[in-house]
KEVEX-834930 format. One record per atom (N, C-alpha, C): residue number from 0; residue in one letter; atom name; y, x, z. Coordinates in steps of 0.2 Angstrom, whole numbers, always signed. Layout:
REM residues N
 resi resn name     v     u     w
  NUM    a   CA     Y     X     Z
...
***
This chain:
REM residues 191
 resi resn name     v     u     w
    0    m    N  +278   +99  +200
    0    m   CA  +281  +104  +205
    0    m    C  +279  +113  +196
    1    r    N  +284  +116  +196
    1    r   CA  +284  +118  +191
    1    r    C  +280  +126  +190
    2    d    N  +277  +129  +190
    2    d   CA  +276  +135  +192
    2    d    C  +279  +139  +183
    3    a    N  +285  +142  +186
    3    a   CA  +292  +147  +180
    3    a    C  +286  +154  +180
    4    a    N  +284  +157  +182
    4    a   CA  +277  +162  +179
    4    a    C  +275  +160  +173
    5    t    N  +269  +151  +173
    5    t   CA  +263  +151  +170
    5    t    C  +265  +145  +165
    6    g    N  +272  +142  +170
    6    g   CA  +275  +136  +163
    6    g    C  +272  +130  +166
    7    t    N  +263  +131  +169
    7    t   CA  +257  +127  +171
    7    t    C  +266  +119  +178
    8    v    N  +261  +114  +175
    8    v   CA  +268  +108  +177
    8    v    C  +262  +102  +182
    9    t    N  +261  +104  +189
    9    t   CA  +258  +100  +194
    9    t    C  +263   +92  +195
   10    e    N  +259   +88  +195
   10    e   CA  +262   +82  +200
   10    e    C  +259   +83  +207
   11    a    N  +265   +82  +209
   11    a   CA  +262   +82  +219
   11    a    C  +264   +78  +222
   12    d    N  +265   +70  +220
   12    d   CA  +263   +64  +221
   12    d    C  +258   +59  +220
   13    l    N  +252   +63  +224
   13    l   CA  +248   +62  +219
   13    l    C  +240   +61  +226
   14    s    N  +238   +54  +228
   14    s   CA  +234   +54  +233
   14    s    C  +225   +59  +232
   15    t    N  +224   +61  +237
   15    t   CA  +219   +66  +239
   15    t    C  +212   +64  +234
   16    s    N  +213   +59  +230
   16    s   CA  +206   +56  +227
   16    s    C  +212   +57  +217
   17    g    N  +219   +58  +216
   17    g   CA  +223   +61  +213
   17    g    C  +225   +56  +208
   18    a    N  +225   +49  +211
   18    a   CA  +227   +46  +208
   18    a    C  +234   +43  +213
   19    q    N  +239   +40  +205
   19    q   CA  +246   +42  +205
   19    q    C  +250   +37  +211
   20    p    N  +255   +39  +214
   20    p   CA  +258   +30  +217
   20    p    C  +260   +27  +210
   21    n    N  +258   +21  +214
   21    n   CA  +262   +11  +209
   21    n    C  +268   +11  +214
   22    a    N  +271   +17  +214
   22    a   CA  +279   +13  +220
   22    a    C  +281   +22  +217
   23    a    N  +288   +24  +217
   23    a   CA  +291   +29  +218
   23    a    C  +288   +32  +224
   24    a    N  +290   +40  +223
   24    a   CA  +289   +44  +230
   24    a    C  +297   +48  +226
   25    t    N  +298   +50  +234
   25    t   CA  +306   +54  +233
   25    t    C  +305   +59  +237
   26    g    N  +310   +62  +236
   26    g   CA  +314   +68  +246
   26    g    C  +308   +71  +246
   27    g    N  +308   +77  +239
   27    g   CA  +301   +80  +241
   27    g    C  +304   +86  +242
   28    w    N  +300   +91  +248
   28    w   CA  +303   +98  +247
   28    w    C  +294   +99  +251
   29    l    N  +299  +108  +249
   29    l   CA  +292  +112  +248
   29    l    C  +291  +118  +254
   30    s    N  +283  +121  +258
   30    s   CA  +286  +126  +260
   30    s    C  +288  +129  +259
   31    d    N  +288  +137  +262
   31    d   CA  +290  +142  +262
   31    d    C  +286  +144  +254
   32    d    N  +278  +145  +252
   32    d   CA  +275  +148  +252
   32    d    C  +272  +142  +243
   33    g    N  +273  +136  +246
   33    g   CA  +275  +134  +239
   33    g    C  +269  +129  +237
   34    g    N  +265  +131  +245
   34    g   CA  +259  +127  +245
   34    g    C  +258  +121  +248
   35    y    N  +261  +117  +253
   35    y   CA  +262  +111  +253
   35    y    C  +269  +109  +249
   36    v    N  +270  +101  +251
   36    v   CA  +276   +98  +248
   36    v    C  +276   +91  +250
   37    t    N  +280   +88  +255
   37    t   CA  +281   +82  +255
   37    t    C  +286   +77  +255
   38    f    N  +282   +72  +254
   38    f   CA  +288   +66  +251
   38    f    C  +288   +59  +253
   39    e    N  +292   +56  +252
   39    e   CA  +290   +47  +255
   39    e    C  +288   +43  +249
   40    s    N  +285   +41  +250
   40    s   CA  +282   +34  +245
   40    s    C  +282   +26  +252
   41    a    N  +282   +23  +246
   41    a   CA  +279   +15  +249
   41    a    C  +273   +12  +245
   42    a    N  +269   +16  +240
   42    a   CA  +264   +16  +237
   42    a    C  +258   +11  +238
   43    p    N  +257    +5  +240
   43    p   CA  +252    +2  +245
   43    p    C  +245    +7  +242
   44    t    N  +241    +5  +239
   44    t   CA  +237    +9  +235
   44    t    C  +234   +16  +239
   45    w    N  +237   +18  +241
   45    w   CA  +237   +25  +244
   45    w    C  +233   +22  +249
   46    l    N  +240   +17  +254
   46    l   CA  +235   +16  +263
   46    l    C  +237   +12  +264
   47    p    N  +228    +7  +262
   47    p   CA  +226    -1  +262
   47    p    C  +231    +0  +270
   48    a    N  +230    +2  +275
   48    a   CA  +234    -1  +281
   48    a    C  +240    +0  +285
   49    s    N  +246    -1  +280
   49    s   CA  +251    +1  +279
   49    s    C  +253    -5  +274
   50    p    N  +261    -7  +281
   50    p   CA  +263   -15  +280
   50    p    C  +266   -13  +273
   51    p    N  +267   -15  +269
   51    p   CA  +267   -22  +263
   51    p    C  +273   -16  +260
   52    g    N  +276   -13  +256
   52    g   CA  +286   -11  +255
   52    g    C  +284    -5  +262
   53    v    N  +282    -4  +265
   53    v   CA  +287    +1  +269
   53    v    C  +284    +8  +270
   54    t    N  +290   +11  +266
   54    t   CA  +292   +18  +264
   54    t    C  +288   +25  +270
   55    q    N  +284   +28  +269
   55    q   CA  +277   +30  +271
   55    q    C  +278   +40  +271
   56    v    N  +277   +46  +274
   56    v   CA  +278   +51  +273
   56    v    C  +271   +57  +274
   57    d    N  +273   +54  +265
   57    d   CA  +264   +62  +265
   57    d    C  +267   +67  +267
   58    r    N  +260   +71  +264
   58    r   CA  +264   +81  +263
   58    r    C  +258   +80  +259
   59    r    N  +258   +85  +253
   59    r   CA  +251   +85  +251
   59    r    C  +252   +94  +250
   60    d    N  +246   +92  +250
   60    d   CA  +241  +103  +249
   60    d    C  +240  +102  +242
   61    l    N  +246  +107  +241
   61    l   CA  +244  +111  +233
   61    l    C  +238  +116  +230
   62    q    N  +236  +116  +235
   62    q   CA  +228  +123  +234
   62    q    C  +224  +118  +235
   63    t    N  +222  +115  +240
   63    t   CA  +216  +110  +240
   63    t    C  +215  +104  +238
   64    g    N  +222  +100  +237
   64    g   CA  +224   +97  +234
   64    g    C  +222   +89  +238
   65    t    N  +219   +90  +241
   65    t   CA  +223   +86  +249
   65    t    C  +230   +82  +249
   66    t    N  +229   +73  +251
   66    t   CA  +237   +73  +255
   66    t    C  +236   +67  +260
   67    i    N  +236   +69  +266
   67    i   CA  +237   +65  +272
   67    i    C  +246   +60  +275
   68    l    N  +243   +57  +278
   68    l   CA  +250   +48  +278
   68    l    C  +251   +56  +284
   69    v    N  +258   +58  +284
   69    v   CA  +262   +62  +290
   69    v    C  +266   +56  +295
   70    s    N  +266   +52  +292
   70    s   CA  +273   +46  +297
   70    s    C  +267   +41  +301
   71    v    N  +263   +46  +305
   71    v   CA  +255   +42  +307
   71    v    C  +261   +43  +317
   72    g    N  +254   +40  +319
   72    g   CA  +255   +41  +326
   72    g    C  +248   +44  +330
   73    s    N  +252   +45  +334
   73    s   CA  +243   +52  +336
   73    s    C  +238   +47  +335
   74    s    N  +238   +38  +336
   74    s   CA  +232   +33  +336
   74    s    C  +229   +33  +329
   75    g    N  +232   +34  +321
   75    g   CA  +229   +36  +321
   75    g    C  +232   +31  +316
   76    l    N  +235   +26  +315
   76    l   CA  +240   +23  +314
   76    l    C  +242   +25  +308
   77    p    N  +246   +18  +306
   77    p   CA  +255   +25  +300
   77    p    C  +261   +20  +301
   78    g    N  +266   +21  +301
   78    g   CA  +271   +21  +304
   78    g    C  +274   +11  +304
   79    n    N  +274    +8  +309
   79    n   CA  +274    -1  +305
   79    n    C  +281    -2  +302
   80    k    N  +287    +2  +302
   80    k   CA  +296    +2  +298
   80    k    C  +294    +9  +293
   81    t    N  +302    +8  +289
   81    t   CA  +298   +17  +285
   81    t    C  +300   +23  +288
   82    s    N  +298   +28  +289
   82    s   CA  +301   +33  +289
   82    s    C  +301   +38  +283
   83    e    N  +306   +42  +281
   83    e   CA  +308   +46  +277
   83    e    C  +314   +50  +280
   84    r    N  +319   +54  +274
   84    r   CA  +320   +63  +274
   84    r    C  +314   +65  +278
   85    p    N  +308   +67  +275
   85    p   CA  +305   +74  +280
   85    p    C  +306   +81  +275
   86    r    N  +304   +85  +283
   86    r   CA  +310   +95  +280
   86    r    C  +301   +96  +285
   87    i    N  +298  +101  +280
   87    i   CA  +290  +102  +282
   87    i    C  +294  +113  +285
   88    s    N  +292  +115  +289
   88    s   CA  +291  +119  +295
   88    s    C  +286  +125  +287
   89    g    N  +291  +130  +288
   89    g   CA  +290  +136  +283
   89    g    C  +279  +137  +278
   90    d    N  +276  +137  +287
   90    d   CA  +270  +135  +287
   90    d    C  +266  +129  +284
   91    g    N  +269  +122  +281
   91    g   CA  +265  +119  +282
   91    g    C  +264  +115  +286
   92    r    N  +265  +117  +291
   92    r   CA  +260  +113  +297
   92    r    C  +263  +107  +301
   93    y    N  +271  +111  +305
   93    y   CA  +274  +105  +307
   93    y    C  +282  +103  +299
   94    l    N  +281   +94  +302
   94    l   CA  +284   +91  +298
   94    l    C  +289   +90  +301
   95    v    N  +295   +87  +300
   95    v   CA  +300   +81  +304
   95    v    C  +305   +77  +300
   96    y    N  +304   +69  +303
   96    y   CA  +307   +62  +300
   96    y    C  +312   +61  +303
   97    e    N  +315   +55  +300
   97    e   CA  +319   +49  +304
   97    e    C  +314   +45  +302
   98    s    N  +314   +39  +307
   98    s   CA  +309   +31  +308
   98    s    C  +313   +26  +311
   99    l    N  +314   +21  +304
   99    l   CA  +312   +17  +310
   99    l    C  +306   +11  +316
  100    a    N  +302   +14  +316
  100    a   CA  +296   +14  +317
  100    a    C  +294   +13  +323
  101    t    N  +291   +11  +324
  101    t   CA  +292    +9  +334
  101    t    C  +285    +8  +338
  102    n    N  +276    +9  +333
  102    n   CA  +273   +11  +333
  102    n    C  +269   +18  +336
  103    l    N  +275   +25  +335
  103    l   CA  +272   +31  +333
  103    l    C  +270   +34  +339
  104    v    N  +277   +35  +345
  104    v   CA  +274   +35  +351
  104    v    C  +274   +31  +355
  105    t    N  +271   +30  +363
  105    t   CA  +270   +29  +366
  105    t    C  +277   +25  +372
  106    a    N  +282   +29  +369
  106    a   CA  +287   +29  +370
  106    a    C  +291   +22  +373
  107    p    N  +295   +16  +374
  107    p   CA  +296   +10  +373
  107    p    C  +300   +10  +366
  108    a    N  +300    +5  +362
  108    a   CA  +303    +5  +356
  108    a    C  +310    +3  +357
  109    s    N  +310    +6  +350
  109    s   CA  +319    +8  +348
  109    s    C  +318    +4  +346
  110    a    N  +325    +0  +341
  110    a   CA  +328    -4  +338
  110    a    C  +333    +1  +332
  111    f    N  +334    +7  +334
  111    f   CA  +335   +14  +331
  111    f    C  +334   +19  +326
  112    r    N  +336   +20  +325
  112    r   CA  +333   +27  +316
  112    r    C  +331   +34  +325
  113    q    N  +324   +37  +326
  113    q   CA  +321   +43  +327
  113    q    C  +321   +46  +325
  114    i    N  +321   +52  +327
  114    i   CA  +314   +60  +323
  114    i    C  +310   +60  +327
  115    y    N  +306   +62  +320
  115    y   CA  +299   +61  +324
  115    y    C  +297   +69  +324
  116    l    N  +293   +71  +324
  116    l   CA  +287   +80  +324
  116    l    C  +282   +78  +321
  117    r    N  +280   +79  +317
  117    r   CA  +269   +81  +317
  117    r    C  +269   +84  +318
  118    d    N  +263   +86  +320
  118    d   CA  +261   +91  +323
  118    d    C  +254   +92  +315
  119    t    N  +251   +94  +310
  119    t   CA  +246   +95  +306
  119    t    C  +243   +93  +308
  120    l    N  +240  +101  +311
  120    l   CA  +236  +104  +314
  120    l    C  +232  +101  +320
  121    a    N  +239  +100  +326
  121    a   CA  +234   +97  +331
  121    a    C  +234   +89  +331
  122    g    N  +237   +87  +325
  122    g   CA  +237   +79  +325
  122    g    C  +238   +73  +331
  123    t    N  +247   +78  +333
  123    t   CA  +246   +74  +337
  123    t    C  +256   +72  +334
  124    t    N  +260   +68  +337
  124    t   CA  +268   +67  +334
  124    t    C  +273   +65  +339
  125    r    N  +278   +66  +339
  125    r   CA  +281   +67  +344
  125    r    C  +288   +65  +345
  126    l    N  +291   +60  +349
  126    l   CA  +299   +60  +347
  126    l    C  +303   +64  +347
  127    v    N  +308   +64  +346
  127    v   CA  +313   +72  +345
  127    v    C  +319   +71  +346
  128    s    N  +319   +63  +347
  128    s   CA  +329   +61  +349
  128    s    C  +323   +59  +355
  129    a    N  +324   +61  +358
  129    a   CA  +323   +57  +366
  129    a    C  +326   +57  +370
  130    a    N  +331   +52  +374
  130    a   CA  +334   +53  +378
  130    a    C  +332   +59  +384
  131    a    N  +336   +60  +390
  131    a   CA  +336   +61  +395
  131    a    C  +331   +58  +399
  132    p    N  +330   +53  +401
  132    p   CA  +322   +52  +405
  132    p    C  +318   +50  +402
  133    g    N  +318   +53  +394
  133    g   CA  +312   +53  +390
  133    g    C  +310   +49  +384
  134    g    N  +315   +42  +386
  134    g   CA  +313   +37  +380
  134    g    C  +316   +38  +376
  135    p    N  +317   +35  +370
  135    p   CA  +319   +34  +364
  135    p    C  +328   +36  +364
  136    g    N  +331   +38  +361
  136    g   CA  +337   +38  +363
  136    g    C  +339   +31  +357
  137    d    N  +348   +32  +362
  137    d   CA  +352   +22  +356
  137    d    C  +354   +26  +355
  138    g    N  +360   +19  +352
  138    g   CA  +363   +25  +342
  138    g    C  +370   +20  +343
  139    v    N  +379   +21  +341
  139    v   CA  +381   +19  +340
  139    v    C  +384   +16  +329
  140    c    N  +382    +9  +332
  140    c   CA  +382   +10  +322
  140    c    C  +390    +7  +319
  141    p    N  +389   +11  +312
  141    p   CA  +394    +9  +310
  141    p    C  +396    +1  +309
  142    p    N  +401    +2  +306
  142    p   CA  +404    -9  +305
  142    p    C  +397   -10  +300
  143    l    N  +395   -16  +299
  143    l   CA  +394   -18  +295
  143    l    C  +397   -17  +287
  144    g    N  +389   -15  +285
  144    g   CA  +391   -14  +278
  144    g    C  +393    -6  +277
  145    v    N  +396    +0  +283
  145    v   CA  +397    +6  +282
  145    v    C  +392   +10  +284
  146    y    N  +387   +13  +281
  146    y   CA  +382   +20  +283
  146    y    C  +373   +15  +288
  147    p    N  +373    +9  +284
  147    p   CA  +367    +6  +290
  147    p    C  +363   +10  +294
  148    q    N  +361   +16  +287
  148    q   CA  +358   +22  +288
  148    q    C  +358   +27  +294
  149    l    N  +365   +25  +295
  149    l   CA  +368   +33  +302
  149    l    C  +366   +31  +307
  150    c    N  +364   +23  +310
  150    c   CA  +361   +22  +316
  150    c    C  +356   +25  +321
  151    g    N  +359   +28  +325
  151    g   CA  +353   +32  +329
  151    g    C  +353   +41  +329
  152    s    N  +348   +42  +327
  152    s   CA  +345   +49  +326
  152    s    C  +345   +51  +317
  153    f    N  +343   +56  +315
  153    f   CA  +344   +56  +303
  153    f    C  +345   +62  +304
  154    q    N  +346   +63  +297
  154    q   CA  +344   +70  +295
  154    q    C  +341   +75  +298
  155    p    N  +335   +74  +298
  155    p   CA  +335   +78  +302
  155    p    C  +331   +85  +299
  156    q    N  +331   +92  +301
  156    q   CA  +330   +99  +298
  156    q    C  +326  +103  +301
  157    i    N  +320  +105  +302
  157    i   CA  +315  +111  +306
  157    i    C  +316  +118  +303
  158    s    N  +314  +121  +308
  158    s   CA  +318  +130  +307
  158    s    C  +309  +132  +302
  159    q    N  +309  +134  +299
  159    q   CA  +308  +141  +296
  159    q    C  +302  +140  +300
  160    d    N  +300  +143  +309
  160    d   CA  +294  +145  +311
  160    d    C  +292  +138  +315
  161    g    N  +296  +130  +315
  161    g   CA  +294  +128  +315
  161    g    C  +296  +126  +323
  162    s    N  +300  +129  +326
  162    s   CA  +303  +133  +332
  162    s    C  +308  +125  +337
  163    y    N  +310  +124  +331
  163    y   CA  +317  +121  +332
  163    y    C  +321  +116  +327
  164    v    N  +321  +109  +331
  164    v   CA  +325  +105  +327
  164    v    C  +328  +105  +325
  165    l    N  +335  +102  +321
  165    l   CA  +342  +100  +320
  165    l    C  +345   +94  +317
  166    y    N  +347   +89  +320
  166    y   CA  +346   +81  +317
  166    y    C  +355   +81  +322
  167    a    N  +356   +75  +317
  167    a   CA  +363   +73  +318
  167    a    C  +361   +67  +321
  168    s    N  +363   +64  +324
  168    s   CA  +367   +58  +331
  168    s    C  +371   +56  +334
  169    n    N  +372   +48  +335
  169    n   CA  +376   +46  +336
  169    n    C  +377   +43  +343
  170    a    N  +371   +44  +347
  170    a   CA  +367   +42  +353
  170    a    C  +370   +44  +358
  171    r    N  +372   +39  +361
  171    r   CA  +375   +42  +369
  171    r    C  +369   +44  +376
  172    t    N  +364   +44  +372
  172    t   CA  +358   +47  +378
  172    t    C  +355   +52  +382
  173    i    N  +358   +53  +371
  173    i   CA  +352   +61  +371
  173    i    C  +359   +67  +374
  174    v    N  +366   +68  +375
  174    v   CA  +367   +71  +375
  174    v    C  +372   +71  +381
  175    p    N  +373   +71  +386
  175    p   CA  +380   +69  +393
  175    p    C  +384   +70  +391
  176    n    N  +389   +62  +393
  176    n   CA  +395   +60  +391
  176    n    C  +396   +62  +383
  177    t    N  +392   +58  +380
  177    t   CA  +394   +55  +373
  177    t    C  +393   +50  +373
  178    t    N  +402   +48  +368
  178    t   CA  +400   +41  +367
  178    t    C  +398   +39  +362
  179    g    N  +392   +42  +356
  179    g   CA  +393   +40  +350
  179    g    C  +398   +38  +345
  180    a    N  +405   +38  +344
  180    a   CA  +409   +35  +342
  180    a    C  +408   +40  +333
  181    f    N  +405   +46  +335
  181    f   CA  +405   +52  +328
  181    f    C  +400   +55  +330
  182    p    N  +395   +56  +323
  182    p   CA  +387   +58  +324
  182    p    C  +389   +68  +327
  183    q    N  +383   +68  +333
  183    q   CA  +385   +75  +333
  183    q    C  +380   +79  +331
  184    a    N  +379   +85  +331
  184    a   CA  +373   +90  +329
  184    a    C  +369   +93  +335
  185    i    N  +362   +90  +333
  185    i   CA  +359   +91  +339
  185    i    C  +354   +96  +336
  186    v    N  +353  +101  +342
  186    v   CA  +346  +107  +340
  186    v    C  +343  +103  +347
  187    t    N  +336  +104  +347
  187    t   CA  +330  +103  +352
  187    t    C  +325  +111  +350
  188    r    N  +326  +112  +355
  188    r   CA  +318  +114  +356
  188    r    C  +309  +112  +355
  189    v    N  +305  +114  +351
  189    v   CA  +299  +108  +353
  189    v    C  +293  +113  +349
  190    n    N  +296  +120  +350
  190    n   CA  +286  +123  +352
  190    n    C  +292  +129  +354
***
């Protein structure tokens, strides 16, 4: 991150101890005040409890220099499969991301991408792309080799105040009478 006023460059993808990742860190997004940055990385040196090669979502507090794992269940365990495309609320408290992990919430496991909301103040993780009965949404996958990342719910956005999450989904179980043939934009009030 570069401070245009001072010309100072700050590396944002650091662990709390200041260590650089030993794998790529991508997908960075800033809070409105520039105090927090969120990114994704599969750096195993940061998260020894994370499965090898599994991309996780992190948030760095640029004022205090602390980095926390975001793609974690309320139990404290990191996601067991890829989590990515994080977005952050204006104050940095809420983060939303998509994930294939099956251990972030107590809802039944799903083979489809889901959208999760992490409240960093309360320490809770919530399934946003929930089906009407409360379990995870399903999905319709495009033909093999054609955009495999578009299976389920994906590309989340969060409102500045953290009250609403917007995402795309080809799930048939989230919105009634949906075929899943084409992704739809879904808005969910979360706070």
